[in-house]
N, C-alpha and C positions, 0 to 999 in steps of 0.2 A: 435633285433638280426638278422643280415643279414646271408645268407647261409654261407658265408665265415667266420662270427663270430661263427656260429653254428659249422662248421667243426673244426675251432680252438679249440673251448671249448670242443668239443668232443675229439679230438686228446689229449688235455691236460689231460682230464679225463682218457683216456685209459693209459696214461704214468704215472699215480700214482703209486708209488712203492708198496703200499699196495693193493692186490686185492680187498679186501672188500671196502676201500676207493674209488678205481677206479669204482666199481659198484655204489656206492653212488652218486659219481660225474656224471657219465653218466646219471643216473636217474634224478638228478637235473636239467641237461642241457636239457633233453627231456621234463621234467615237466614245466620248464620255457617256452619252446616253445609252449607247449599246453595251458598254461595260457594266453600266448599272443593271441593265436587263439581265445580263448573264455575266457574272465576275469571272467565270471560267474561261471566257472567250479571250482570245488575243486578237487585238484589232490593229491591223496594219494599214498604213496610208500609202496610196500609189501617187504617181506623178501626173495623174489625169483629173480632170474635173468635168462633170457634166458631159461626159463623152458618150457617144452613141453605142460603143461596143466595149471599151475598156472601163473596168470598175473604179470607183473612187476610193473604196476600202476593201479590204479582204479579211473576213473572219476565220479564225483557225482554232482547232481544239486537238488535244492528244487523241490519236487513233480516230480521228473524225476528218471526213473531207472538208476542204475549204468552201466558204460561200462567199460570193461576190455581193457587194453592196453598191448600188448605183443611186446617186443622189439627184433628185429632180425638184426643181422649183415651180414648174409650170403645172397647175392642177386642172387645167382645162381637159375634160374627159377625152376628146378626140386626140389631143397631144399626148395625154398619158397612155392612151390605148396604143397609140403608134410606138411610143418609146418602149412599152412593155413587150410588144410583138417582136421588136428588133432584137431583144436580149433575152427572151423567156427560155431560150434552149439551154441557157445556163442554170435554170431554176434559182435565179437570184433573189435577193432582197431589193425592192424598189422603195426606197426611203424618201417620202416627200416631205420637203421642208415646211410646207404650209399644210393646214388641215384638209383632209379630202372630204369634200361635201357629197359628192356624187360618184358612185362606184363605176369606174370606166371598164371594168372587166365584164359588165353586163350590157349587152346590146338589146334593142327593140326587136320584135318579131321579125321585122323585115331585114335586119342586119345578119350578117354571118355569125354562125355560133362561135362562142369564145372556146378556145381549145383548153382542155382541162390538163394542167400540169402543176408543178411544185413551186411556181413563183408566189413570193409574198409581197403584197403591196401595203406598206405601212406608213403611218404618219406619227409625228411626235406624240400626239395625245394617246394614241394606242399603246405606245411604248411606256408612257408615263403611268398609265393605268396598271400595267402589268408590274412596274417597279413598286408602286405604292401597295399594290395587293399582296405582293410577296412579303412585305413588311407586316402586314396585318395577318396574313395566312401564309406561313413560310412554305407550305406544300406547293403554293402557286409558283414558287421558284423553280420547281421542276418543269412546269409548263413553259415559263419564260424562257428557260434555257433551250428547251425544245423548239420553241418558236423562232430563234435564231438559226439553230441548226437545220430544221426542216419544217417551219411554219409555211402554209400555203394560204392563197386566197387573200381577203381584204381584213386589215387589222387597223381599224379606227377605234376610238374610245368605245363605241357601242359593242363592237365585237369582242374587244379586250375584257370589258366588264362582264359580258356573257361567259366568256371563256374562263375567267379568274373564278367567278362565283360558282360556275358549273364544276371545275376542278376541285376546289375546296369542299363543295357539297358532295361530290363523288367520293372524296377520301373519307369524309366523316360517314358518308353512306356505307362504304365498304367495311369501314370498322364496326358499324353496326348492323351490317348484313342487310341494309336497306336497299331492296331491288330498284325502286323508282329512281332515286337520286343517283345511284351507281349507273343505271341504264342511261340516264340523261347525260352523265359524264362521259360515257363510252360514245354515245352518239356525237357529242360536241367535239371530242377528241378525234373521231374518225373522220370529221370533215374539215378539219383545220391543220392537219399534219401530214407529212409524206408517210409512206408505209413503214419505213424504219422507226421514225419517232412515235408513230401510232402504235406499233408493236410494243415498243418500250413502255409507253405510258400505261397501255393496257395491261402489260405484265406487272407494273408497279400496283395498279389498282388490284389486279388478280391476287398478287402476293398478299396485299393487306386484307383482301377478302378471305383467303385461305388462312392467313395468320389469325384472323378473328374468329376462326372456327367454321367458316363457310365451305361447302363442297365445291370443287372445281366446276362440276357439272351444272351447278346452280348459279354461277357467275353470269350476269347478264351480257348479252353480246355473243356473236358468232365467232369472234376472233379466238385464235389460240393463245391462251395466257398461262400455259403450263411451263414456259421456259423460266430460267433462273433470272433474278433480278440483275440488271447490269450495275456496274460501280457507281455511275452517276445517280441512279435511282436510289440505290442503297445509302449513298452519301446524304441525299436529301432526307431520306427517312430518319437517318441518325441525327440530323441537325434539327428535327422538329422538337417541339416541347416534349419532356419526358413521357413516354408511354409505360406505365408501371404495370406491365402485363407479362408475367413470365412465360406462359403458354403461347402468347402472340409471338415473342422474340424466338422462341423455341421453334415454331413452326417455320418462321422466316428464315432461320439460320441452319436448318438441316441440310440444305445443298452446299453450304459454304466450306471453304477450305482456309486453312491458315494463310496460304499464299494469296488468295483473293481478298482476305481481310487486310493483308499487309499492304496492298496496293492502294487502299482507301486514303482519301485526304479528309481527315475528320479533326474538328477542334478537340484539344486535349481535355476539355472539360465536358465532353459529350457524356451525358447520363445515359443516353440510349446505347452507347457503345458498351458501357457497363452491363447492361440488361442483355445486349446481343451476346456478348462473349460469355458472360456468366451463365447463360441459359443453354449454351452449346459446348460446354467444356468437354463433353464425351466425344464430339465429332470433329473437333479441331485438333489436329495432331501435329506434333513437332518432333524432330529428330534432335535438335541441338539447342542449347541456351548458353548464354554468357551473362555474368553478373558483373555489373560495374559499380564502384561506390559513387555516391553523390552526396552533395551538401545541400542542405535546405536553402531555397532561393529566398531573396529579400522579400519580406511580406508574406511568405508561405506560412500558414499556420502549422503549429507543432502537432502532429498527429502520427500514430503508427499505422494508419490505414494504408492498404494497397489499392491502386487504381489501374485499370487497363488503358493503355494509350497506343497510338500508332505514330512512330517516328523512324526516320531513316529507312522507310519501307519495311519496317519490321514491327510486329505486335510486341508490346512490352508490358511489364508488370512494374510499376513505379511504386516504391516505398519511400519512407523518410530518409533512409540511410542507403538505399541501393536501388538500381533499375535492372530488371533482368529482360533480356532480349531473346526472343523464340524465333526459330527458323525451321524450315522443312528440310533443310540440307546444311551441312556444316559449312560449306563455302558460302552460304548465304547470310552468315552473320557478319554484318557489315560495320562491326565496331572492333576496335583493336582492344585486347586484352590489357588489363592492368596487372602486370606480372608481379609476383611476390613469393613469399616462401610458402611452403606446404603447411600442414597443421600436425600437432602432435597426434600420437596414436590414441591417447587418452581422449583427446578432444573429438577425434572421428567417432570412437566407440560412444561418447556421450551424446553426440548428434544423432548417430544411428539409433541409439536406445530410445531417444525422445519420440520417435515415430515408428519404432519397432521395424526399421528398414534392414533387411539382411544384407550382409557385405560378404561377397563370395571370394573376392581376391583384393590384394592391396599391394603397394609398393612403398617400401621404407628407403630413406636415403639419408646419408650424412655426407659432409664435404668430401669424403673419400670412398664410400661405399654404397651400393645399392643392393637391396634385398627384395625379392618378389616372393609373396606368400599367396597360395592359392589352395582350394580344395578341389578335389576330383569331381564331386557330385553338386557343386554350387551350394554347398550347405553354408550356413552363417558362421563366419570364423570369429565373430565378435567375442566369443567367450571361450576360444581355444586356449588351453593352458600353454601349449607349445608357443603360440604367438606371444603370449604375455612374457613367457621366459626368454624369448627371443629379443623382445623389446627392451628387457633389462640389460641385455649386453651391449646395447648401444648407448652412446652418450646422450646427453640432454640436447645435442644438436640434431638428433634424428628427427625427421619430418615425414609425414605421409605425403607422397607426391601425387598418387592416384589411387582410387578404389573403384570397385566394380560392385554396383548395387543391383540387386534382382528384382525388377518390378513385375507384378503379377506371376511371380515364380518362374518365369522362363526368359523375359527380355532383359538383357544386361544394359545397365545404364553406367557409362564410364565417366567418372568425376575426376577432372583434372584440377587440383586445389591451387597451384601457384597462379594459374589463369582463371581460375573460378569458372570452368567451362564444363558443361555436361553434354554428352552426346550418346546416342544408341549406337552399340556396337553393330557392325555390318549394316543392315538396313532397318533395324529396329526403330520404331516410332512409337510415341506414347501420347495418350489423350492429355490435353493441358491440365484437366482436373486432377490427374495423378502426378504428372510431371512437374508442374509448378511447385507444389508443396514439398515434393521429395527433393527436387534439386536445391531449392532455397534452403531447406532444413540441413542438407549435407554441405553445401558450398559455402553457407554463411552461418554465423552464430546468431540465432534469432532470440530477441527478448521475449518474455512472456506475452507482453502486448502485441508484438509482432506475429507471434504464433496465432493469437486469438484473431488478429486481423486478416491473416492468411486463410485461416479456416472460415472466416465470414465471406472472403472474396471468391472462395471455391465451394460454398455452401451447397449451391444448386446441383453440383457434380455428386456430392456425398448424399444429398437428400434423395436424388434420383435413384442412386444405386441402392440405398436402404429400402426405399419405397418398392422397387422391383423385387428385392430379395424377399419381401414379405410374401409374394405371390408366386415366386418362381424358384423354388429351391435348387432346380438343376442348373440355374444361371450362375450359381456361386461355385467358383473353382474348388476343387478338393483340397488344395494346400493354400491356405491363406495365412497371411501374417497379421496377427492380432494388432488392431489399431489402424490398419491402413484400409483404404477404400476398396471394396470387393471389385472384382473384375467382371462386368457384365457386358453382354454383346451391345454393341452400338449399332447405329443404322448403316455403317459401312464396314467393309472387312479391315482388320488390323494387319499390319505388315509384320510378320514374324521374322526373327532373325534367322 
């Protein structure tokens, strides 16, 4: 909706013959304008209109405080000043239906000083500038969201244009370590948002600055920008046009956890999500996974590629024939298993051999018998002659129900084949870079193309391990399984069983 469209819709609303219907239409027009400014906001209409103390609209967000919106049609400075003074204790948004020509928050030298607070006085033109700017520069969407949550001061077209251009230039400046443009954005942000939103926006710029290779000490401004990115800021970063910089995403992602990523709301086609997860496979740890079969959707191209996705509040790895969900705890797997039979012993040994995965114990079952087979020292049982002899005594209906694989030589991964679920025994967790290919290789039968695609989607984990091994012989464990990724120290402590 352009300013002209907004004005036309507003005039049409005022012309409604029924006064109550006119009020409802006016609120709908403004609510639509606010929703376009921040699609994450929930806009609720109240039973009041142009009231001195009761809001016309209420904005809300998950885990954020509500914000009142008061609609005003009289733009005379003295009237507006009195209206703002009466409600400013709520730190509201005063949305003026006509353009604001003169700032009523500024008095002359003989008048009383204007109290500094977090009230936002805005008109439709200012909101429209933010709406159009976020389409041209997606990063402005972060600022427009922050405006509704904690914007302060005056927001007309001129202020909105300055804010949008400054935030866009500041993001570009932080990417290129341009001190001047980044400092200008810091100044602009500090003057137009409350303390909480100022801190968030500056942490966002600071994270981009550090992700681009800059030192925290050189970030312009006196504010503390060392905190982690909040979910909203990270979501906006992921929705930006692709940033094809492995080191950038690696620096951004070091403080993240699987739990924090799983809470993000990101489009399934986000290329930046692929970079973020793929660059941090060594610090994102999971304890459990579950694999479901899937059919290719209508219009979906036939490919064996795997892509990271977030759905049902879980990080997943989607392929052409399956989707694998990962969780930090077993009870956080929010999908029901597709129960089936186990697999044959020969099939298990074939899958384990493909990736040289040691199997320390397993359970065979027929309709009437169950046999558990294990080694004392967690050795690989795959080539035990005794096991092979035992399997021959069973009928062709014998299936492997579960098996325990040893990752990194010490952490047991329990694979349940009927439910295609893998989980660490006791408190064992695994980096996704090792967990994903191991679980998929054991719990499913991968084609050659899928094996190659799985190697590509986890390539940064493998490349990082190999690169470190060239310079740090001590980092390689003494007992390694040929063909598997070496176990190197990550930036956080592993949880041992």
